[in-house]
DRENKOLRO-794734 format. One line per 8 residues: number of its first residue (from 1); their letters; for each residue x, y negated, z of N, C-alpha, C, O, CB. Coordinates in nm, 3 decimals, m for minus. Glycine has a CB too. Example, Ala and Ser with C-alpha at 12.3 -4.5 7.8 and 13.67 -1.06 7.14 Angstrom:
2
1 = as = 1.319 0.569 0.780 1.230 0.450 0.780 1.320 0.330 0.780 1.424 0.332 0.846 1.131 0.447 0.905 ~ 1.285 0.225 0.708 1.367 0.106 0.714 1.290 m0.003 0.787 1.341 m0.114 0.804 1.408 0.060 0.572
//
This chain:
178
1 = mrqlvspe = m0.020 m0.744 m0.124 m0.163 m0.769 m0.109 m0.240 m0.722 m0.231 m0.347 m0.663 m0.220 m0.188 m0.918 m0.085 ~ m0.183 m0.748 m0.346 m0.252 m0.713 m0.470 m0.286 m0.564 m0.476 m0.386 m0.525 m0.536 m0.167 m0.752 m0.592 ~ m0.203 m0.480 m0.413 m0.225 m0.336 m0.415 m0.331 m0.290 m0.315 m0.382 m0.179 m0.326 m0.095 m0.265 m0.387 ~ m0.363 m0.374 m0.219 m0.458 m0.336 m0.113 m0.602 m0.372 m0.145 m0.694 m0.319 m0.083 m0.419 m0.401 0.015 ~ m0.622 m0.460 m0.242 m0.757 m0.513 m0.266 m0.791 m0.513 m0.416 m0.703 m0.499 m0.501 m0.768 m0.656 m0.209 ~ m0.918 m0.528 m0.444 m0.966 m0.537 m0.582 m0.918 m0.669 m0.644 m0.881 m0.761 m0.571 m1.121 m0.526 m0.589 ~ m0.919 m0.678 m0.776 m0.882 m0.804 m0.841 m0.971 m0.922 m0.797 m0.923 m1.034 m0.780 m0.890 m0.787 m0.993 ~ m1.100 m0.896 m0.778 m1.192 m1.003 m0.733 m1.154 m1.050 m0.592 m1.152 m1.170 m0.564 m1.339 m0.954 m0.734
9 = rfahilrv = m1.124 m0.957 m0.504 m1.085 m0.993 m0.368 m0.952 m1.068 m0.370 m0.934 m1.165 m0.296 m1.074 m0.868 m0.278 ~ m0.860 m1.024 m0.453 m0.730 m1.091 m0.461 m0.747 m1.234 m0.510 m0.680 m1.325 m0.460 m0.635 m1.014 m0.553 ~ m0.835 m1.256 m0.607 m0.860 m1.392 m0.655 m0.916 m1.479 m0.541 m0.878 m1.595 m0.525 m0.959 m1.390 m0.775 ~ m1.007 m1.423 m0.462 m1.062 m1.494 m0.344 m0.948 m1.526 m0.246 m0.939 m1.639 m0.197 m1.171 m1.408 m0.272 ~ m0.864 m1.430 m0.219 m0.752 m1.450 m0.126 m0.663 m1.566 m0.173 m0.625 m1.651 m0.093 m0.667 m1.320 m0.113 ~ m0.632 m1.569 m0.300 m0.549 m1.679 m0.353 m0.618 m1.814 m0.338 m0.555 m1.913 m0.301 m0.516 m1.654 m0.501 ~ m0.749 m1.817 m0.365 m0.822 m1.944 m0.350 m0.824 m1.989 m0.204 m0.808 m2.107 m0.175 m0.967 m1.928 m0.401 ~ m0.842 m1.895 m0.112 m0.842 m1.930 0.030 m0.703 m1.980 0.073 m0.693 m2.081 0.142 m0.883 m1.808 0.114
17 = aelaeria = m0.599 m1.910 0.032 m0.463 m1.950 0.070 m0.431 m2.090 0.019 m0.377 m2.174 0.092 m0.359 m1.850 0.016 ~ m0.464 m2.116 m0.107 m0.436 m2.247 m0.166 m0.517 m2.357 m0.098 m0.465 m2.466 m0.072 m0.465 m2.245 m0.316 ~ m0.643 m2.329 m0.070 m0.727 m2.428 m0.002 m0.680 m2.449 0.141 m0.674 m2.563 0.188 m0.875 m2.385 m0.005 ~ m0.647 m2.342 0.212 m0.598 m2.356 0.350 m0.471 m2.440 0.352 m0.452 m2.522 0.442 m0.570 m2.216 0.412 ~ m0.385 m2.421 0.254 m0.262 m2.500 0.243 m0.295 m2.649 0.227 m0.236 m2.735 0.293 m0.175 m2.451 0.124 ~ m0.390 m2.680 0.140 m0.431 m2.819 0.116 m0.497 m2.879 0.240 m0.473 m2.995 0.275 m0.526 m2.827 m0.005 ~ m0.582 m2.799 0.306 m0.649 m2.848 0.428 m0.545 m2.877 0.536 m0.552 m2.980 0.603 m0.752 m2.745 0.479 ~ m0.450 m2.787 0.551 m0.345 m2.808 0.652 m0.269 m2.937 0.624 m0.247 m3.017 0.715 m0.247 m2.689 0.655
25 = aanglepe = m0.228 m2.959 0.500 m0.154 m3.079 0.464 m0.237 m3.205 0.491 m0.184 m3.306 0.539 m0.113 m3.074 0.315 ~ m0.366 m3.199 0.462 m0.455 m3.315 0.482 m0.476 m3.345 0.630 m0.520 m3.455 0.664 m0.589 m3.291 0.415 ~ m0.446 m3.250 0.716 m0.470 m3.267 0.859 m0.342 m3.267 0.941 m0.348 m3.250 1.063 m0.561 m3.159 0.908 ~ m0.228 m3.286 0.877 m0.100 m3.298 0.947 m0.048 m3.168 1.005 0.029 m3.169 1.101 m0.113 m3.397 1.057 ~ m0.089 m3.057 0.946 m0.043 m2.925 0.993 0.063 m2.873 0.896 0.089 m2.935 0.793 m0.163 m2.823 1.003 ~ 0.122 m2.760 0.929 0.224 m2.700 0.846 0.158 m2.617 0.734 0.106 m2.509 0.761 0.319 m2.613 0.930 ~ 0.160 m2.667 0.611 0.090 m2.600 0.502 0.136 m2.457 0.476 0.055 m2.372 0.442 0.107 m2.679 0.377 ~ 0.266 m2.430 0.492 0.315 m2.295 0.463 0.260 m2.192 0.561 0.238 m2.077 0.523 0.467 m2.293 0.467
33 = raylagil = 0.236 m2.230 0.683 0.176 m2.137 0.781 0.031 m2.108 0.744 m0.013 m1.993 0.752 0.184 m2.196 0.923 ~ m0.042 m2.210 0.703 m0.181 m2.191 0.661 m0.186 m2.105 0.535 m0.274 m2.019 0.522 m0.250 m2.329 0.636 ~ m0.094 m2.127 0.443 m0.092 m2.047 0.319 m0.066 m1.900 0.353 m0.134 m1.812 0.301 0.017 m2.100 0.221 ~ 0.031 m1.874 0.440 0.063 m1.737 0.479 m0.059 m1.669 0.542 m0.093 m1.556 0.507 0.182 m1.734 0.575 ~ m0.123 m1.737 0.635 m0.242 m1.681 0.700 m0.352 m1.657 0.597 m0.423 m1.556 0.603 m0.293 m1.775 0.812 ~ m0.367 m1.749 0.503 m0.469 m1.733 0.398 m0.440 m1.614 0.309 m0.532 m1.541 0.272 m0.478 m1.859 0.313 ~ m0.315 m1.592 0.274 m0.277 m1.479 0.190 m0.307 m1.346 0.261 m0.346 m1.248 0.198 m0.127 m1.487 0.152 ~ m0.289 m1.345 0.393 m0.305 m1.220 0.469 m0.444 m1.201 0.528 m0.472 m1.094 0.583 m0.204 m1.216 0.578
41 = hdaarefa = m0.531 m1.300 0.520 m0.656 m1.296 0.597 m0.746 m1.178 0.560 m0.815 m1.125 0.648 m0.732 m1.424 0.576 ~ m0.748 m1.136 0.436 m0.837 m1.026 0.396 m0.760 m0.899 0.360 m0.807 m0.817 0.280 m0.922 m1.068 0.278 ~ m0.642 m0.882 0.418 m0.559 m0.765 0.387 m0.634 m0.634 0.409 m0.616 m0.538 0.333 m0.432 m0.767 0.473 ~ m0.718 m0.628 0.512 m0.789 m0.503 0.546 m0.936 m0.507 0.504 m1.010 m0.416 0.540 m0.779 m0.477 0.696 ~ m0.979 m0.607 0.432 m1.121 m0.627 0.402 m1.184 m0.510 0.327 m1.303 m0.482 0.346 m1.140 m0.752 0.320 ~ m1.109 m0.441 0.244 m1.168 m0.334 0.164 m1.131 m0.195 0.216 m1.149 m0.095 0.146 m1.126 m0.348 0.020 ~ m1.079 m0.188 0.337 m1.047 m0.058 0.396 m1.175 0.017 0.432 m1.279 m0.044 0.458 m0.958 m0.076 0.522 ~ m1.167 0.147 0.432 m1.279 0.231 0.474 m1.305 0.209 0.623 m1.214 0.175 0.698 m1.249 0.382 0.445
49 = perlaela = m1.430 0.227 0.666 m1.463 0.207 0.807 m1.372 0.285 0.903 m1.337 0.236 1.010 m1.606 0.246 0.831 ~ m1.334 0.406 0.865 m1.248 0.488 0.953 m1.112 0.423 0.970 m1.057 0.421 1.081 m1.232 0.630 0.896 ~ m1.057 0.370 0.862 m0.925 0.304 0.869 m0.935 0.175 0.950 m0.845 0.145 1.028 m0.871 0.274 0.727 ~ m1.042 0.100 0.932 m1.062 m0.021 1.012 m1.066 0.011 1.160 m1.002 m0.055 1.242 m1.191 m0.093 0.970 ~ m1.143 0.116 1.195 m1.156 0.155 1.336 m1.025 0.208 1.392 m0.998 0.192 1.511 m1.265 0.261 1.351 ~ m0.944 0.268 1.308 m0.814 0.318 1.352 m0.721 0.200 1.386 m0.650 0.203 1.486 m0.750 0.407 1.242 ~ m0.723 0.097 1.302 m0.638 m0.020 1.325 m0.693 m0.111 1.435 m0.616 m0.173 1.509 m0.624 m0.099 1.196 ~ m0.825 m0.118 1.446 m0.891 m0.210 1.539 m1.015 m0.142 1.596 m1.125 m0.164 1.547 m0.929 m0.345 1.469
57 = ppqnever = m0.997 m0.060 1.698 m1.113 0.011 1.755 m1.226 m0.084 1.792 m1.202 m0.190 1.851 m1.070 0.090 1.877 ~ m1.350 m0.049 1.758 m1.465 m0.135 1.790 m1.471 m0.166 1.940 m1.447 m0.080 2.025 m1.596 m0.069 1.745 ~ m1.503 m0.292 1.970 m1.508 m0.337 2.109 m1.650 m0.372 2.155 m1.672 m0.401 2.272 m1.418 m0.457 2.128 ~ m1.745 m0.369 2.063 m1.882 m0.404 2.100 m1.978 m0.344 1.996 m1.936 m0.284 1.897 m1.901 m0.559 2.109 ~ m2.106 m0.360 2.021 m2.209 m0.300 1.936 m2.205 m0.357 1.793 m2.225 m0.283 1.697 m2.347 m0.323 1.998 ~ m2.182 m0.487 1.779 m2.176 m0.546 1.646 m2.067 m0.478 1.563 m2.088 m0.446 1.447 m2.151 m0.698 1.656 ~ m1.951 m0.458 1.623 m1.840 m0.394 1.551 m1.868 m0.247 1.522 m1.824 m0.195 1.419 m1.711 m0.406 1.631 ~ m1.939 m0.180 1.610 m1.974 m0.040 1.584 m2.074 m0.029 1.469 m2.064 0.061 1.386 m2.031 0.026 1.710
65 = ehpkalhg = m2.171 m0.120 1.465 m2.275 m0.116 1.363 m2.230 m0.176 1.229 m2.283 m0.140 1.124 m2.397 m0.190 1.412 ~ m2.133 m0.266 1.233 m2.087 m0.336 1.114 m1.934 m0.330 1.108 m1.867 m0.426 1.145 m2.137 m0.485 1.114 ~ m1.879 m0.220 1.062 m1.733 m0.201 1.063 m1.654 m0.309 0.989 m1.538 m0.333 1.023 m1.701 m0.068 1.001 ~ m1.714 m0.375 0.891 m1.641 m0.482 0.822 m1.605 m0.596 0.918 m1.513 m0.673 0.890 m1.726 m0.537 0.705 ~ m1.676 m0.606 1.029 m1.644 m0.707 1.129 m1.507 m0.683 1.191 m1.452 m0.771 1.258 m1.750 m0.710 1.238 ~ m1.452 m0.565 1.169 m1.319 m0.530 1.224 m1.205 m0.578 1.136 m1.090 m0.572 1.179 m1.308 m0.381 1.243 ~ m1.233 m0.624 1.016 m1.123 m0.647 0.922 m1.029 m0.760 0.962 m0.914 m0.760 0.920 m1.178 m0.677 0.788 ~ m1.074 m0.855 1.043 m0.984 m0.960 1.091 m0.881 m0.906 1.190 m0.762 m0.931 1.177 m1.063 m1.072 1.157
73 = ragrrlae = m0.931 m0.830 1.288 m0.838 m0.769 1.385 m0.748 m0.666 1.318 m0.630 m0.656 1.351 m0.916 m0.703 1.500 ~ m0.804 m0.589 1.223 m0.724 m0.490 1.150 m0.618 m0.561 1.066 m0.504 m0.515 1.058 m0.815 m0.403 1.059 ~ m0.655 m0.672 1.003 m0.558 m0.749 0.925 m0.447 m0.806 1.012 m0.331 m0.809 0.972 m0.628 m0.862 0.851 ~ m0.483 m0.850 1.131 m0.381 m0.898 1.225 m0.282 m0.787 1.257 m0.161 m0.807 1.258 m0.447 m0.952 1.355 ~ m0.337 m0.669 1.283 m0.250 m0.554 1.315 m0.155 m0.523 1.199 m0.037 m0.498 1.221 m0.336 m0.430 1.348 ~ m0.207 m0.526 1.076 m0.121 m0.505 0.959 m0.011 m0.609 0.952 0.106 m0.577 0.930 m0.205 m0.508 0.829 ~ m0.048 m0.734 0.971 0.050 m0.843 0.966 0.159 m0.823 1.071 0.276 m0.847 1.044 m0.020 m0.979 0.987 ~ 0.120 m0.780 1.189 0.219 m0.751 1.294 0.311 m0.638 1.250 0.432 m0.645 1.271 0.148 m0.715 1.427
81 = ewgiedee = 0.254 m0.534 1.190 0.336 m0.423 1.141 0.431 m0.468 1.030 0.538 m0.410 1.014 0.247 m0.310 1.089 ~ 0.392 m0.569 0.955 0.476 m0.622 0.847 0.578 m0.723 0.897 0.653 m0.780 0.818 0.389 m0.685 0.741 ~ 0.580 m0.746 1.029 0.682 m0.833 1.087 0.639 m0.976 1.114 0.723 m1.058 1.152 0.797 m0.836 0.998 ~ 0.513 m1.010 1.097 0.466 m1.146 1.128 0.457 m1.160 1.279 0.390 m1.081 1.345 0.328 m1.176 1.061 ~ 0.524 m1.259 1.332 0.525 m1.283 1.477 0.463 m1.416 1.516 0.440 m1.441 1.634 0.666 m1.275 1.529 ~ 0.437 m1.501 1.420 0.382 m1.633 1.445 0.239 m1.619 1.499 0.148 m1.579 1.426 0.384 m1.720 1.314 ~ 0.221 m1.651 1.626 0.091 m1.632 1.692 m0.020 m1.713 1.625 m0.133 m1.667 1.616 0.101 m1.671 1.839 ~ 0.012 m1.830 1.578 m0.089 m1.913 1.511 m0.136 m1.848 1.381 m0.255 m1.850 1.349 m0.033 m2.054 1.483
89 = vleaiegh = m0.044 m1.791 1.306 m0.079 m1.720 1.182 m0.161 m1.596 1.215 m0.262 m1.569 1.150 0.049 m1.680 1.102 ~ m0.119 m1.522 1.316 m0.192 m1.401 1.356 m0.333 m1.435 1.404 m0.428 m1.364 1.372 m0.116 m1.326 1.466 ~ m0.345 m1.541 1.481 m0.477 m1.583 1.529 m0.566 m1.624 1.412 m0.687 m1.598 1.414 m0.462 m1.699 1.630 ~ m0.508 m1.687 1.312 m0.587 m1.727 1.195 m0.638 m1.605 1.118 m0.751 m1.604 1.071 m0.504 m1.817 1.102 ~ m0.554 m1.504 1.105 m0.596 m1.382 1.035 m0.711 m1.317 1.110 m0.812 m1.281 1.050 m0.477 m1.282 1.022 ~ m0.695 m1.302 1.241 m0.801 m1.241 1.321 m0.924 m1.329 1.328 m1.037 m1.281 1.315 m0.751 m1.211 1.462 ~ m0.905 m1.457 1.349 m1.015 m1.549 1.374 m1.097 m1.587 1.253 m1.203 m1.648 1.267 m0.963 m1.670 1.435 ~ m1.051 m1.553 1.133 m1.128 m1.594 1.016 m1.263 m1.522 1.011 m1.353 m1.567 0.941 m1.049 m1.567 0.887
97 = vygahpkh = m1.277 m1.412 1.082 m1.403 m1.338 1.086 m1.495 m1.394 1.195 m1.614 m1.417 1.170 m1.378 m1.189 1.111 ~ m1.442 m1.416 1.313 m1.522 m1.452 1.430 m1.527 m1.601 1.459 m1.624 m1.652 1.515 m1.470 m1.382 1.549 ~ m1.422 m1.670 1.419 m1.402 m1.807 1.465 m1.287 m1.805 1.565 m1.253 m1.700 1.619 m1.532 m1.867 1.528 ~ m1.229 m1.919 1.588 m1.115 m1.930 1.678 m1.132 m2.051 1.766 m1.212 m2.140 1.736 m0.982 m1.937 1.599 ~ m1.059 m2.056 1.873 m1.063 m2.172 1.962 m1.004 m2.291 1.887 m0.907 m2.276 1.812 m0.984 m2.145 2.095 ~ m1.061 m2.410 1.905 m1.012 m2.527 1.834 m0.865 m2.561 1.860 m0.806 m2.639 1.785 m1.095 m2.643 1.870 ~ m0.805 m2.505 1.963 m0.661 m2.531 1.984 m0.577 m2.464 1.875 m0.460 m2.496 1.860 m0.617 m2.481 2.123 ~ m0.634 m2.372 1.801 m0.565 m2.303 1.691 m0.602 m2.371 1.558 m0.690 m2.325 1.486 m0.603 m2.151 1.688
105 = aiamavyv = m0.533 m2.479 1.528 m0.568 m2.560 1.411 m0.549 m2.484 1.281 m0.630 m2.498 1.189 m0.485 m2.687 1.409 ~ m0.444 m2.404 1.269 m0.424 m2.326 1.147 m0.539 m2.228 1.128 m0.586 m2.208 1.016 m0.288 m2.249 1.151 ~ m0.585 m2.170 1.237 m0.699 m2.077 1.230 m0.824 m2.151 1.183 m0.902 m2.097 1.105 m0.725 m2.011 1.368 ~ m0.844 m2.273 1.230 m0.960 m2.351 1.184 m0.948 m2.378 1.034 m1.047 m2.368 0.962 m0.971 m2.485 1.261 ~ m0.828 m2.411 0.987 m0.807 m2.440 0.845 m0.840 m2.318 0.760 m0.903 m2.330 0.655 m0.662 m2.486 0.820 ~ m0.796 m2.199 0.803 m0.823 m2.077 0.726 m0.971 m2.043 0.731 m1.028 m2.005 0.629 m0.739 m1.960 0.781 ~ m1.034 m2.056 0.846 m1.177 m2.029 0.858 m1.256 m2.118 0.761 m1.341 m2.070 0.686 m1.226 m2.052 1.005 ~ m1.226 m2.247 0.764 m1.296 m2.341 0.675 m1.268 m2.308 0.529 m1.359 m2.310 0.447 m1.254 m2.487 0.705
113 = advsepgr = m1.143 m2.277 0.497 m1.108 m2.241 0.360 m1.184 m2.117 0.315 m1.230 m2.110 0.201 m0.957 m2.219 0.347 ~ m1.197 m2.019 0.403 m1.266 m1.895 0.369 m1.414 m1.918 0.339 m1.468 m1.861 0.244 m1.250 m1.794 0.482 ~ m1.479 m2.001 0.418 m1.623 m2.023 0.397 m1.652 m2.124 0.288 m1.766 m2.133 0.242 m1.687 m2.068 0.525 ~ m1.552 m2.201 0.246 m1.581 m2.309 0.152 m1.498 m2.305 0.023 m1.503 m2.399 m0.056 m1.559 m2.440 0.219 ~ m1.423 m2.196 0.003 m1.341 m2.193 m0.119 m1.434 m2.201 m0.241 m1.543 m2.145 m0.240 m1.254 m2.063 m0.126 ~ m1.390 m2.271 m0.345 m1.479 m2.300 m0.458 m1.545 m2.179 m0.523 m1.655 m2.192 m0.576 m1.403 m2.373 m0.561 ~ m1.482 m2.065 m0.521 m1.540 m1.946 m0.582 m1.668 m1.900 m0.515 m1.746 m1.826 m0.577 m1.442 m1.836 m0.579 ~ m1.692 m1.940 m0.393 m1.815 m1.903 m0.323 m1.935 m1.985 m0.371 m2.049 m1.941 m0.362 m1.798 m1.921 m0.173
121 = gvnaeird = m1.908 m2.104 m0.422 m2.016 m2.188 m0.473 m2.103 m2.252 m0.366 m2.212 m2.300 m0.397 m2.102 m2.109 m0.562 ~ m2.057 m2.253 m0.241 m2.132 m2.314 m0.131 m2.037 m2.391 m0.041 m1.915 m2.375 m0.049 m2.208 m2.207 m0.050 ~ m2.093 m2.474 0.043 m2.020 m2.544 0.149 m1.917 m2.646 0.098 m1.815 m2.669 0.164 m1.952 m2.444 0.234 ~ m1.943 m2.706 m0.016 m1.851 m2.808 m0.068 m1.836 m2.924 0.029 m1.728 m2.982 0.041 m1.899 m2.859 m0.204 ~ m1.944 m2.958 0.099 m1.937 m3.070 0.194 m1.843 m3.038 0.310 m1.776 m3.127 0.362 m2.078 m3.104 0.247 ~ m1.839 m2.913 0.351 m1.748 m2.871 0.458 m1.603 m2.880 0.407 m1.515 m2.928 0.478 m1.782 m2.725 0.506 ~ m1.580 m2.834 0.287 m1.448 m2.841 0.225 m1.403 m2.988 0.215 m1.288 m3.020 0.247 m1.449 m2.775 0.084 ~ m1.493 m3.075 0.171 m1.458 m3.217 0.156 m1.423 m3.281 0.289 m1.329 m3.361 0.297 m1.574 m3.292 0.092
129 = lalggqll = m1.496 m3.246 0.393 m1.462 m3.299 0.527 m1.320 m3.257 0.567 m1.241 m3.339 0.613 m1.564 m3.248 0.634 ~ m1.288 m3.129 0.549 m1.157 m3.079 0.588 m1.046 m3.144 0.505 m0.942 m3.181 0.559 m1.151 m2.927 0.572 ~ m1.069 m3.158 0.377 m0.969 m3.220 0.289 m0.958 m3.370 0.316 m0.858 m3.432 0.279 m1.003 m3.196 0.142 ~ m1.059 m3.427 0.379 m1.058 m3.569 0.416 m0.998 m3.594 0.554 m1.008 m3.705 0.606 m1.198 m3.625 0.411 ~ m0.937 m3.493 0.612 m0.873 m3.511 0.741 m0.963 m3.492 0.862 m0.926 m3.528 0.974 m0.814 m3.645 0.747 ~ m1.082 m3.435 0.840 m1.176 m3.415 0.950 m1.194 m3.265 0.977 m1.305 m3.212 0.967 m1.313 m3.481 0.919 ~ m1.084 m3.199 1.011 m1.084 m3.054 1.025 m1.178 m3.006 1.136 m1.253 m2.911 1.115 m0.944 m3.004 1.052 ~ m1.174 m3.069 1.250 m1.260 m3.022 1.360 m1.407 m3.031 1.322 m1.484 m2.939 1.350 m1.233 m3.104 1.487
137 = eayrqavr = m1.448 m3.141 1.261 m1.590 m3.153 1.221 m1.624 m3.050 1.112 m1.732 m2.992 1.114 m1.619 m3.297 1.169 ~ m1.534 m3.028 1.019 m1.557 m2.928 0.915 m1.570 m2.789 0.979 m1.657 m2.711 0.940 m1.441 m2.928 0.811 ~ m1.485 m2.760 1.074 m1.490 m2.631 1.143 m1.621 m2.616 1.221 m1.684 m2.511 1.218 m1.370 m2.615 1.238 ~ m1.659 m2.721 1.289 m1.787 m2.720 1.364 m1.902 m2.687 1.270 m1.986 m2.604 1.302 m1.812 m2.858 1.434 ~ m1.906 m2.752 1.155 m2.015 m2.727 1.060 m2.005 m2.586 1.000 m2.108 m2.523 0.974 m2.011 m2.832 0.948 ~ m1.884 m2.538 0.978 m1.867 m2.403 0.921 m1.917 m2.297 1.017 m1.985 m2.203 0.976 m1.720 m2.378 0.887 ~ m1.884 m2.310 1.145 m1.929 m2.213 1.244 m2.081 m2.219 1.257 m2.147 m2.115 1.261 m1.862 m2.238 1.381 ~ m2.136 m2.339 1.265 m2.281 m2.354 1.275 m2.349 m2.290 1.153 m2.448 m2.218 1.166 m2.320 m2.504 1.288
145 = skveylqr = m2.296 m2.318 1.036 m2.352 m2.263 0.913 m2.351 m2.110 0.915 m2.449 m2.047 0.875 m2.274 m2.314 0.792 ~ m2.242 m2.052 0.962 m2.232 m1.905 0.966 m2.333 m1.846 1.064 m2.401 m1.749 1.031 m2.091 m1.862 1.006 ~ m2.343 m1.904 1.183 m2.437 m1.853 1.283 m2.580 m1.863 1.232 m2.657 m1.768 1.243 m2.424 m1.930 1.415 ~ m2.615 m1.976 1.175 m2.751 m1.995 1.126 m2.780 m1.901 1.008 m2.890 m1.847 0.999 m2.773 m2.142 1.083 ~ m2.684 m1.881 0.920 m2.702 m1.788 0.809 m2.727 m1.646 0.860 m2.821 m1.581 0.816 m2.579 m1.791 0.716 ~ m2.644 m1.599 0.951 m2.660 m1.464 1.005 m2.796 m1.448 1.073 m2.862 m1.346 1.056 m2.547 m1.433 1.104 ~ m2.836 m1.547 1.148 m2.964 m1.538 1.216 m3.081 m1.537 1.119 m3.178 m1.464 1.138 m2.980 m1.652 1.314 ~ m3.073 m1.619 1.014 m3.178 m1.619 0.912 m3.189 m1.482 0.845 m3.300 m1.439 0.811 m3.150 m1.727 0.808
153 = kgipvhpr = m3.077 m1.416 0.825 m3.074 m1.286 0.759 m3.104 m1.171 0.855 m3.116 m1.056 0.812 m2.938 m1.264 0.695 ~ m3.115 m1.201 0.987 m3.141 m1.096 1.085 m3.019 m1.009 1.114 m3.032 m0.896 1.160 m3.252 m1.009 1.037 ~ m2.902 m1.064 1.088 m2.776 m0.992 1.113 m2.725 m1.034 1.250 m2.719 m1.153 1.279 m2.669 m1.020 1.000 ~ m2.687 m0.938 1.334 m2.637 m0.974 1.466 m2.512 m1.062 1.457 m2.424 m1.038 1.373 m2.607 m0.847 1.547 ~ m2.504 m1.160 1.542 m2.389 m1.250 1.546 m2.288 m1.192 1.643 m2.322 m1.155 1.756 m2.431 m1.397 1.587 ~ m2.163 m1.185 1.599 m2.057 m1.130 1.682 m2.042 m1.216 1.809 m2.051 m1.339 1.801 m1.922 m1.125 1.603 ~ m2.020 m1.154 1.925 m2.005 m1.230 2.050 m1.897 m1.338 2.043 m1.912 m1.445 2.102 m1.974 m1.136 2.162 ~ m1.788 m1.311 1.973 m1.682 m1.412 1.963 m1.724 m1.529 1.875 m1.679 m1.642 1.895 m1.553 m1.349 1.908
161 = tleayrel = m1.810 m1.505 1.778 m1.862 m1.615 1.696 m1.954 m1.701 1.782 m1.950 m1.824 1.774 m1.937 m1.561 1.570 ~ m2.037 m1.637 1.863 m2.124 m1.714 1.953 m2.041 m1.795 2.053 m2.077 m1.908 2.085 m2.219 m1.619 2.028 ~ m1.933 m1.739 2.100 m1.844 m1.810 2.191 m1.787 m1.934 2.122 m1.787 m2.043 2.179 m1.728 m1.718 2.240 ~ m1.738 m1.917 1.999 m1.686 m2.031 1.923 m1.796 m2.135 1.901 m1.773 m2.255 1.916 m1.629 m1.985 1.786 ~ m1.914 m2.088 1.868 m2.028 m2.177 1.846 m2.057 m2.259 1.972 m2.071 m2.381 1.965 m2.152 m2.096 1.805 ~ m2.066 m2.192 2.083 m2.098 m2.261 2.208 m1.990 m2.362 2.246 m2.021 m2.466 2.303 m2.115 m2.160 2.322 ~ m1.866 m2.333 2.214 m1.757 m2.428 2.243 m1.767 m2.551 2.155 m1.724 m2.659 2.196 m1.621 m2.362 2.223 ~ m1.822 m2.538 2.037 m1.821 m2.646 1.939 m1.949 m2.726 1.932 m1.946 m2.845 1.900 m1.792 m2.590 1.806
169 = iseprpgf = m2.060 m2.664 1.961 m2.189 m2.727 1.937 m2.256 m2.762 2.070 m2.291 m2.673 2.148 m2.280 m2.635 1.854 ~ m2.273 m2.889 2.092 m2.340 m2.927 2.218 m2.491 m2.940 2.197 m2.569 m2.913 2.289 m2.283 m3.058 2.272 ~ m2.532 m2.981 2.080 m2.675 m3.000 2.051 m2.715 m2.915 1.930 m2.697 m2.959 1.817 m2.707 m3.151 2.025 ~ m2.768 m2.794 1.951 m2.816 m2.716 1.837 m2.929 m2.788 1.764 m2.994 m2.877 1.819 m2.862 m2.578 1.884 ~ m2.952 m2.749 1.641 m3.062 m2.806 1.564 m3.194 m2.770 1.630 m3.205 m2.667 1.696 m3.059 m2.756 1.417 ~ m3.295 m2.857 1.614 m3.428 m2.827 1.672 m3.479 m2.691 1.626 m3.470 m2.656 1.508 m3.530 m2.936 1.633 ~ m3.532 m2.615 1.720 m3.588 m2.485 1.688 m3.483 m2.376 1.678 m3.518 m2.260 1.657 m3.663 m2.492 1.560 ~ m3.357 m2.410 1.694 m3.251 m2.309 1.685 m3.225 m2.252 1.823 m3.215 m2.326 1.921 m3.120 m2.370 1.625
177 = rl = m3.215 m2.121 1.831 m3.189 m2.060 1.962 m3.086 m1.948 1.947 m3.076 m1.882 1.843 m3.322 m2.005 2.026 ~ m3.010 m1.930 2.051 m2.910 m1.822 2.054 m2.963 m1.704 2.128 m2.894 m1.603 2.142 m2.778 m1.870 2.118
//
């Protein structure tokens, strides 16, 4: 991993892996699986757009316009090439970009760790919920936070993120629309 990414990205990857491991342990999950997914989650994050598209051809307009949105699927493909067969780990690698179905608890742990790792300086309350054994609520807040952030910035929300959002959020905040 260290050879594929910048030192700053590698430091982020380590923080995510360590936090995902702690979140998994706090929620009765297998910490080593969460750590592995966390270590691999950004394997393709710094690849050129052409390489991302080669590993994970764009499937929609958001992916065509924003090639970095491909890095989760591209990372999953790399992990498969490296011999990772654990579907939960693979889903976590792919789902850390878009969100994952709540049946994939390791994926939720990695998603929450990615958005709330201390180096980001945001979302400490989401991290605290997850470390307090409330992974589903932490995940719900993390997905909502991501959707609202993207919409405030005028960035298109990936269809799979909207799908995750709709599965998790029954009552959007007042004035919020999809």
